[in-house]
N, C-alpha and C positions, 0 to 999 in steps of 0.2 A: 504494500500500500504506500502511496505517496503521502507526504506530510499533509498535503491539501485534503486528500481523502480521509485521513485520520481525523483532521480537524472538522471536516464536514460531518462525519459520523458522531464525533463528540458533541458538536453543536446540536444535532438532532436529538440526542439523548438528554442534553442539558435542557433544551427547550421543552421536550416531552415531560421531563420531571417538573418543570415550572408549571406546566398546564395541569398535570395530574396529581402532583405531590405524592407519587407512589414511591415505594422503596426502589432504589436504583438497581438492586439485584433483580427485582421483578421486571424492570424495564429492559435490562440486559436479556433476560429470558425471552421476553416478548420479541425483542429485536432479532434475536437468533432464530426464533420460531418463524417469523414472517420473512426472514432472510433478505431484508431490504437495507438494513443498517449493519455494517460490519462492527463486531465487538471483539477487539483484541486487547492485549496488554497496554499498547500505546494509547488507544482510545480510552480505556478505563483510567489510565493515569491522568489524562486531561479532565475527564468527567469527574472523577473522584476528587481531584485537587481543586477543581472549580467549585464543586459542591461544598467541600470542607472549608473553603475560604469565602463562601458566598456573602457572609455578613461584612467582612472586611472589604470585599470587592464592591459591594453595594454602597458602602460609605464613600469609597473613592469615586465611584460613578456619580453619586449624588453631589459630591464636591465639585465635579467638573461639568455637570449638567446645568447650564445656566438658564435654559429655556423650559425644562420639564422637571417636575419633581419625580422622585424615584417611582412613585405609585402611578405616574402617567406615562412611564416609558413602557412600550409594548414588550411583551415577553420575548418576542423574536429579537428585538434590539437588546434587551437585557441579557439574553443568552450570549449573543455575539460580543457584547461589551465585557461580560464576565470572563469569557474565555480569553479574549485578547489581553486583558489586564492580568489575568492569572498567568498566562504564558510569559508576559513581560516581566513579571515579578519573580516567578518561581521556576521557570523552565530555562535552564542555562543553555540549552541547545537552540533556543529561539531568540534571535535578536529582536529588540522592541520594534524596529521598523518592519520586520517580517511579520510579526504578530499583528501589527496595524494593517499592513497590506492585505493579509489574509482575512482580517475582519471586514475590510472594505469589500473584498471579493465575495464573502458570504452575504454581506448586506446587499450587494448588487444582484445576487442570485435570488434572495428570499424576501427582500423588503422593497419599499417604495423609494424613489429617488431622494425625497426629503429626509427619509430615515437614514440613508447613506450619508447625506450631508451632516446630519446630527451626530451619527457615530464617528465620522471623520473629525468633527469639531471636538467632541469629548476626548477622543484618543489623541488628537493632535496636542491639545492642552496638557493632557497627562504626560505625553512623551516629552514635551518641552521641560516640564518640571522635573521629570526623572533625569533628563540629560543635564539640567542645571545642577541638580544635587550630585550627580556623578562627577561633574567638573569641579565642584566645590570640595568633594572628598578626595580628589586625585592629587 
């Protein structure tokens, strides 16, 4: 699987969990049963990491979302933002620019144009602050 396919499967599972609030193991079983979403260790790592840090990720998203409160962000957008920020903070294999680029690609595939602009704005502001902190700590 390519990294993009892994991220796409992880996105679908995180989104489904937001919609149904089911146990993630149950969602893995359903995904494997219908055989439309690949579930492997790499997908599980992103999904479980994103879910484990959801509260922290939501605080970050809320801090950078200037036009929408967290409760007004669609679950599609929330899943995309959570995964991108999770990967930026916790996945050493994924540079922040790659995580943002992939989030924009997911957004273009699954959301409206204005949602893509919103996601790009939130992640762009987040990225600038992360880069600024990295420069200060260097």
